[in-house]
C-alpha positions, 0 to 999 in steps of 0.5 A: 896065833897072831894074825899078820896084816900083811898081804904078799905080792906073790902066793906061795906057788908063785914065789916057789916057782921062781925057783924053777929055773934057778934050781936048774941054773945051779944044777948046770953051773955047779956040774960045771965048776966041779969039771973046771976044778973049782970048789964052793960052799953054800953061802946064802940060805934058801928060804922058800919053804919058810912059813913066813919069809920077809924081804932082808938082806939076800947073799949070793947062793956061794962062795967059789974059790980056785987056787987060793983065789975066792969069789961070791956067786948067785946063780940066775935062771932065765928064759930069755937073754935078758940080764935082770935082777931084784934091785934089792939083791944087788944092793945087798950083794954090793954090801957083801962084796965090801964087807968080804973084798970079794968079787960077786959073780952074777951067773945067768943060765938061759933056757929054751921052753923045754927047759934045755940050756941054750945059753950061760953069761956072768956080770961082776958088780961094779964091772959090768954096767947096770942101770935102774929099770923104772918099772917094777916087775910083775912080783912088785920088785924094782930091777936093774939090767946089766949091759947086754955082752956079757961074758959067757960061763966059762973057766977061762973068762971066770979066771980073768976076773977072780 
């Protein structure tokens, strides 16, 4: 077997732990989408259990649709109402947006210390302003941060931008 010559920035448990809040956001978000009459299909792949995973072209989690209107959607789970996203992911999402001519919704679910949902907002690439962070996060990723006054994740608000 070939030895790989690199040191990962995150351990396996740290990498998979990042998905805990994502999974909660996805559960709550999909439940709401179903209640609101949206259809959705998976778009991005989940690589958290792959033996070796490399940085590459990130994909939004879903393609959502409502009455023949479609958009990409990606879930983000947070413990604080700070709308931060990995810069590499946003750059990839921008490419998918152009390639398919679909808006990209980034949905932020905020959870309390008991992992109960307490807030849910979304940003749309190209609509909501963001700035590049000058500091790398603990996992060595560059990030961008969206403006603070993002719309609440609700059916009427989603339909305004779909």
